VODO-623023 format. One record per residue: x, y, z of N, C-alpha, C in turn. Coordinates in steps of 0.001 Angstrom, whole numbers, plus 524288, in hexadecimal, padded with zeros to 5 digits. Atoms other than C-alpha are relative to their C-alpha. Layout:
residues N
XYZXYZXYZ;...
END
This chain:
residues 207
7FBD67FFDE7FD766155BF535775533803DF7FB4580031;7FD608045B8009B62100F4B0C75419801FA7FDE08057B;7FE4B803617FABE62499F404475EBE805C0800968001E;7FA3F800C97FED863241F3F2B764E9802BC7FC917FB67;7FE1D803DB8037E63397F333C75C94800A5800C07FA02;7FF657FCF7804B162FEFF3AA674FB9804D1803287FF0B;7FC8A7FC2180021639E2F448175272805267FD887FF47;7FB0A8029E800D9644E8F3B45754E5800317FC9F7FAF6;7FEF18027F8058F641A1F336F748AA801038045D7FBA7;7FE997FBE1803F3641ADF40BD7413B805E68011E8002F;7F99D7FDCE7FECC64F30F43FF74709803677FC037FE59;7FCFF80441801F965458F3645743D780052800987F97A;7FFC37FF6F8052F64F70F37CE7363980357804507FE15;7FCC47FAE6801DD655FFF45987343C805457FEE180060;7FA20801BE7FED566312F40D7739E3801D17FCD87FC04;7FE10803D68039B6639BF35397316C800378021C7FAC5;7FFD27FD418059B66037F3CF07258A804A3804307FEFB;7FC677FBE88001066966F47C172886805BE7FD8F7FF83;7FBC2802A7800916746DF3E2A729FA801237FDB07FAFF;8009B80284804CF670CFF36A671DE9800AD804527FB94;800127FB0E804C766F14F43827155C805B880255800EC;7FA5A7FDFA8007767C88F47F5719F88036C7FC627FE5E;7FD388041E801B168340F3BA57175C7FFDE800237F922;800CE80067805CB67C98F3C08708AD801E2804987FDD5;7FE367FA7B8025B6800BF49EE706718061A7FF8F7FF45;7FA028007A7FFBF68ED5F47A970A9C801797FB9E7FB73;7FE45803BE8043468EFAF3BE7701207FF8B802017FB41;800577FD1780532689F7F43F26F677803CB802DA7FEA5;7FCCC7FC1A800CC6938AF4DDD6F88B806747FD277FF69;7FA1C801CF7FF956A053F45A56FB56800487F9F97FEBA;80017805BD8018C69CD9F37006F7847FFD07FCF18058C;800B0803257FB4669AF8F2B9C7012A8045D7FED8802D3;7FB2F801E77FCEA6A907F27C6704F4801C1804DF8028B;7FE297FB7D7FD1B6AC2CF363F7090F7FC438015B8047D;8035A7FEAA7FC496A109F36ED712938009F7FD0F80552;7FF38802A17FBAA6A387F346D721077FC30801EE80443;803AD7FF177FC9769B71F339D72CF57FEDD8055F80208;7FFBF7FA907FDCC6A021F40C6732547FDDC803EF7FC64;802767FC92803A169CF0F4707725AE7FA3A8002180049;8062D800E47FFD268E98F4218726B07FE50802C880512;801977FE757FADF68D95F45C3735A08003D806DE7FFA9;7FF047FA5F8011169348F53BC731DD7FB678022C7FCD2;804507FE568048E6892EF557A7268C7FB7480058802EA;80525800377FD9B67DD4F50A572E797FF438027780563;8008D7FCEC7FABC680FBF575A73ADD7FEC07FCC6804E1;800998034B7FB6C680DAF4BB57434C805037FCC6801FE;7FB3F802577FE7F68AAFF43CB74B42800567FA2F7FE0E;7FEA980534801A569025F36C6747F97FCCD7FBA180338;803088032C7FDB56884FF3013751A27FAC87FF8A7FE25;80580800788031967B85F338174B89800BC7FDFF7FB7F;7FF23801B38052D68097F303A73DD37FFC47F9858017F;7FEF6804F47FF1E68452F22BA743A27FACE7FD4D802E0;8048E802007FE70676FAF21BC74A627FC2D7FE4E7FCC0;8035180155803F966F84F220D73E85801997FCD47FB80;7FD7F802EA804BE678A7F1C1273462804A27FD4480156;7FA37801038014368396F137773253801FE802077FC33;7FD3A7FC938031368D5EF198372AE77FF2C7FD597FA31;8010D8022F8052368CA0F0FDE71EFB7FB43800A87FD8F;805D67FF828013967DE2F10EB71F537FF228059E7FDAB;800C17FB218020567E01F1F6571E87802F8801717FBA0;7FD727FEAB804F3687CDF207A7144F7FD007FDD57FC31;8029980233803F568089F178270BA07FA738027E7FF02;805197FD978001367314F1E5D70E99801BD805227FD23;7FF037FAA6801D667939F2B3970BC0802907FF907FAC9;7FE0D800A2805986808AF26126FED97FA96800627FD1D;80573800F5803216727AF220A6FA2A7FD77805227FF1A;802D17FAAF8009C66C1FF2F196FD8A8031F804207FCBF;7FC377FCBE8034067838F360D6F7687FE807FE4F7FA72;801918014D805C9675EAF2E336EB577FAC1801537FDD3;804EF7FE2A801F366773F312A6E9CA7FF8C8051F7FF1D;7FFF17FA34800BF669F0F3F6B6EC0B8030B801827FB17;7FDA47FEE58052467346F3ED66E07D7FCE07FEAB7FB48;804768021A8045166A0AF37486D7E97FB97803FE7FF33;803ED7FC488003B65F6AF41316DB7D802CC8049B7FD37;7FF207FB3E802BA667E6F4C546D79680151800017FB12;7FEB1800658058766D34F475D6CB1F7FB327FE627FC9A;804D5801D7802D466014F40E26C6FB7FAA2801B18035A;804517FE7E7FD2D655BCF49406CCFA7FA7A7FDF67FE01;804C2801F6802926471EF45476CB5F7FE38803457FB49;801E97FD588045A6408CF48A36BF807F9A07FE4D7FFA4;8056D8000E7FFAF6312AF48F96BD097FE757FA897FCF1;801E0803988030D63044F3E136B2D0804267FBD27FECF;7FBBB80384800FB6370DF311C6B008804D4801487FBA3;7FCA67FE2B803B663CFEF35C46A39C8033D804888011C;7FD617FBF57FE2E64163F42776A949803E17FDF280411;7FBE5801A47FC9364864F3B686B464803A47FD597FD80;7FC1B802958026D64F1CF32246AB428035C803F77FD0C;7FCBE7FC738027F653DAF3DA56A3028037E8036580439;7FC867FDDD7FC1B65888F441A6AFF1804D97FC1C800D7;7FC58804527FE956601BF37416B2F5805018001B7FB91;7FCC980083805A76657BF364D6A4AC803F3805097FF9B;7FC197FA698017866A1DF44FB6A382803D48013C8045E;7FC757FF027FB906703DF45836B0CF8039C7FBDA801AD;7FCB4805217FE10676A1F38096B1E6805BC8017E7FF8D;7FA63800288005568409F3BF36ACBF8019F806108016A;7FE527FA967FE4968394F4A786B1FB803EC7FFE280415;7FC767FFD07FBEA68F93F4EB66B9A67FD1E8008C805E9;8023E7FF237FB5968582F51A26C5447FF917FA2B801E0;800F88047F7FDF668487F42736C5C98043C7FD6F8028F;7FA98801D37FE70692B8F40B76C95C7FEF27FF25805D1;8008C802167F9EF68F3EF40B26D8CF7FE0B7FB0080098;80319804BC7FF8E685B9F36986D6CD802647FAEE7FE8C;7FC21804AE801B068F26F2DED6CF0B803787FEE78042C;7FCA4801247FD21699A4F2FA26D8967FDE87FD80805A0;802BA802237FB7F690B4F2CCA6E4957FE227FA367FF0B;8029C80532801A4689DEF208D6DD76805A17FC7880058;7FB3E803DA7FFC369826F1AE46DAE3801C17FF2380573;7FE4F8010A7FBB869CBBF1D2C6E83B7FD2C7FC0E80321;8045C803CE7FDDA69025F171A6EE22800AC7FA2B7FE5E;800398051B801B46918DF0ACB6E5C7804E87FDF6801AC;7FAE58027C7FEB369FB5F09386E8C2800DD7FE99805B3;800338016B7FB2B69D69F09886F6D77FD337FC1980158;8038B805047FF4269267F00536F5BB8023A7FAE17FF4A;7FDC9805358014A69B29EF5BB6F1888021D7FCE48055C;7FDE6801AA7FACC6A060EF4C76FFA97FCF4801CB8052A;802DA7FD837FB8669624EFBBB707C07FA257FDF57FF3A;805AB80197800E36893BEF4A270A0D7FC2E8046C80069;804167FC4F7FFD5681E6F00F170E0C800048038B7FB69;7FFE67FD4780422686EBF0823702B17FDEF7FDB97FAD5;801D2802D6803A768359EFCBE6F9C77F9FA800597FFD4;805C47FFFA7FFCB67507EFD3B6FE927FE9B805ED7FDEC;802807FA5F801C567433F0C2C6FBF580123800427FA95;7FF257FFF48068567A75F0ADD6EDDD7FAE57FBE97FD9E;803E0803EE8020D670CDEFF406EBAF7FA9A802DE80069;804577FD237FF3E6657DF07646F0457FF958052C7FB87;7FFD67FBF88039F66975F13256E7F17FF797FDD27FA54;80087801E8804B166B79F0A926DC2B7FA2B7FDF37FE6D;804D58020B800DA65E43F043A6DD657FBFC8047C7FF42;803917FB458009965720F11836DFDD800AF803097FB40;7FF907FDFA8057C65D25F16F26D34D7FDA47FD0D7FB79;802E780341804EE65949F0BD56CB5E7FA4E7FFD6800F3;805F67FFC77FF6364B64F0C0D6D1597FE1F8060F7FD04;8013C7FA5B8026C64AC0F1ADE6CE077FFC6800BD7FA4D;8008E7FFDF8063A64E84F19986BFF07FC197FC597FE06;803E18030A80258646B6F0DAC6BE027FA60802398004E;805127FDB67FFD463A97F14C66C2DC7FF6E8041C7FBF4;800377FC40803CA63DD3F1FE06B9737FE287FDE57FAC0;800C0801C38054263EBDF16856AE547FA9B7FD257FF6B;80582801CD800196323CF10076B23C7FB86803717FED8;8039D7FC528001462A58F1B836B37A8006B8022F7F9DB;7FEC07FE608052F63001F20366A6677FD457FCDA7FC2F;802A180319802D962BC0F14B56A06B7FA1A7FF447FFA5;8058E8001F7FEF161E62F14A26A6157FD52804F37FE16;801327FAF48026E61D0CF23236A07F800737FFF57FA3D;8002B8005F8064A61FE8F1E966927E80525803937FE10;7FB867FC06801D562D46F2675692E3804F77FCB27FDBE;7FC7A803E38031763595F1A2B68F507FE4B7FA28801ED;80130805A37FFE3635A2F0B1568EFA8039C7FDF580367;7FC8F802377FC1A63A6EF041B69B147FD227FBC380245;802EF8046D7FD3F63497EF68E69E6C802207FE9F80606;7FD1D801877FAD363E34EF43B6A95780378804328020F;7FD867FB4E7FEA764166F007B6AF9C804CB7FFB780436;7FB828012A7FC5D64A8BEFAB66BB158049F7FE927FCC1;7FBA480268802A865286EF3A66B17580233803ED7FC3B;7FED87FC0C803B66532DEFFA56A7B3803C8803EF803D6;7FD447FC3C7FBD465769F07E66B398804EC7FE04801F5;7FB2C802A07FE1C661E0EFE616B78E80432800FF7FBC6;7FCB77FF5C80409667A6EFEED6A9B6801748057C7FF30;7FE257FAF48014F6677BF0D846A91A8036F80150803A5;7FC4D7FE557FB5266E23F0F5B6B6458055A7FD987FE82;7FB56802DC8008767857F055E6B27880349802A37FB17;7FDBF7FD17804A867ACEF0BF06A5B7802598050B801C7;7FE007FA9A7FDF367B9BF196C6AD198056F7FF24802F4;7FBCC800B17FD58684EFF14176B6A4805347FE717FDAC;7FB8D801D48020A68D98F0DF76AD478026A804B67FD36;7FE517FB368023E68E91F1B436A5AA802728038E80458;7FC877FC8C7FBF2691BDF22326B2698057B7FDEF800EC;7FB2F801D18001869CF0F19216B3508044A8012D7FC4B;7FCA77FDE2805636A228F1C8F6A5D380155805538013A;7FF3E7FA737FEA56A0CDF2AC56A9538047F8009D80430;7FCE37FE917FAF36A796F2A786B6AB805D47FD9F7FEDC;7FA48802767FFFE6B2D6F214D6B2FB802AC801417FA41;7FDA17FF3A8058A6B512F246C6A4358015A7FBA27FD30;7FF70805448025C6B517F16136A1897FB097FD9D7FE16;7FD5C7FC42804BE6B1BBF17656963F7FE29805258016C;800917FADE8000F6B155F25D1694807FAA98013F7FEEF;805497FEE3800D86A373F2ACC694797FEF5805A9802FD;801127FA3D7FF1569F4FF3A1D695297FADC7FEF380302;805237FFAE7FD6F693AAF3D3369D927FB38800797FC12;8044C7FF648033F68B48F41656921E7FFA47FAF07FC81;80069805738032E68E6AF34B868A067FD697FC5080476;8024D803C27FBB568A61F2CE46976D7F9DD8017680006;805AD7FEEF7FF6D67CECF3493698277FE017FF5D7FB53;8024F802278048167A99F321A68A067FEF27FA3E7FEE7;8018880546800F267C8CF243C68A767FC4B7FDCA803F8;8045C8013F7FD43673D8F23626961E7FA34801227FDA0;8049B7FE2F801FE6696BF2A686900A7FEC97FC7B7FBAF;801CC8039E80389669AEF2196684447FF1C7FA378015C;801628053F7FE4E669F3F158E68BF77FB5280018802DD;804567FF9B7FE6865E56F1A33693947FBD07FF6E7FBC9;803C97FFCB803F865731F1D07686E07FF647FB0A7FD76;80160804C7801D665970F0FD36822E7FD857FC7580351;80343802BE7FC48655A6F09F068EB07FA908005380061;8060D7FE617FF0C648D8F10C568EF87FD71800967FB29;801EC7FF288044E6468EF11BA681127FD4B8051A7FE3F;801D17FB02800C96444BF20626804780107801B87FAED;7FE627FE8A805B36441AF27686733480461802247FF89;7FAA67FD9180127650B6F2AB266E037FF9B805C27FEEE;800037FA208011864C81F385F66A877FEFE803BB804B8;800177FD857FB1964A02F3B6C678B5802487FCF7803C0;7FD01803197FBE9654DCF3525680D57FF9B8024980589;8004D7FE057FA4E6542AF364668F38804938034680118;7FBD17FDB47FDAC65C47F3EEF69684801C78050B7FD10;7FE6B7FAFB8030A65B8DF4AF468D617FD998048080155;802C87FB387FE2465318F53D0695128028E803548033F;7FD087FD007FBF565D13F58CE69F267FE537FE0E8047B;80111801367FA7165D3AF58086ADB47FC818048880255;
END
């Protein structure tokens, strides 16, 4: 049997989760700057007093942006059963049009992070998390003998830097770069980084 304290704790957790989830969903739909407290309270079905009881607005916005970013990452690059398959999924889908919402959200979050300490912490946490996840994939693949990678974190950093640079070219057209060209360049870079056989380039299995 639950005690009164257990019930209150459960209710508090549920309310906080509902508010945070509502804010994250709205950010995914409309972007960070477009979301207001009234939007969140309406979506979550709570009053402004309850929102302010659980969160400061800047904190909620940053936490929700981080949750929205991870939801987009998981959508674009879903889990796969093995390290080589996970890397294939990333390389195959990195420049697909369904990655556009993720790109737009990441750009907005990093722009806001320049002047918003809460958003800066959220962006840093996401960036470190992405780096850690890719490094873990590279480390496991190397341990399985699927590629050569003596310094997984450094290799992950180089791959992400190359990827983000290509994203900038695709989005701005400076220089002009088609998505297919960007994807091919990323696959070649990763193949060189990991020393994978040229007859079996990563990213060719499909998503």
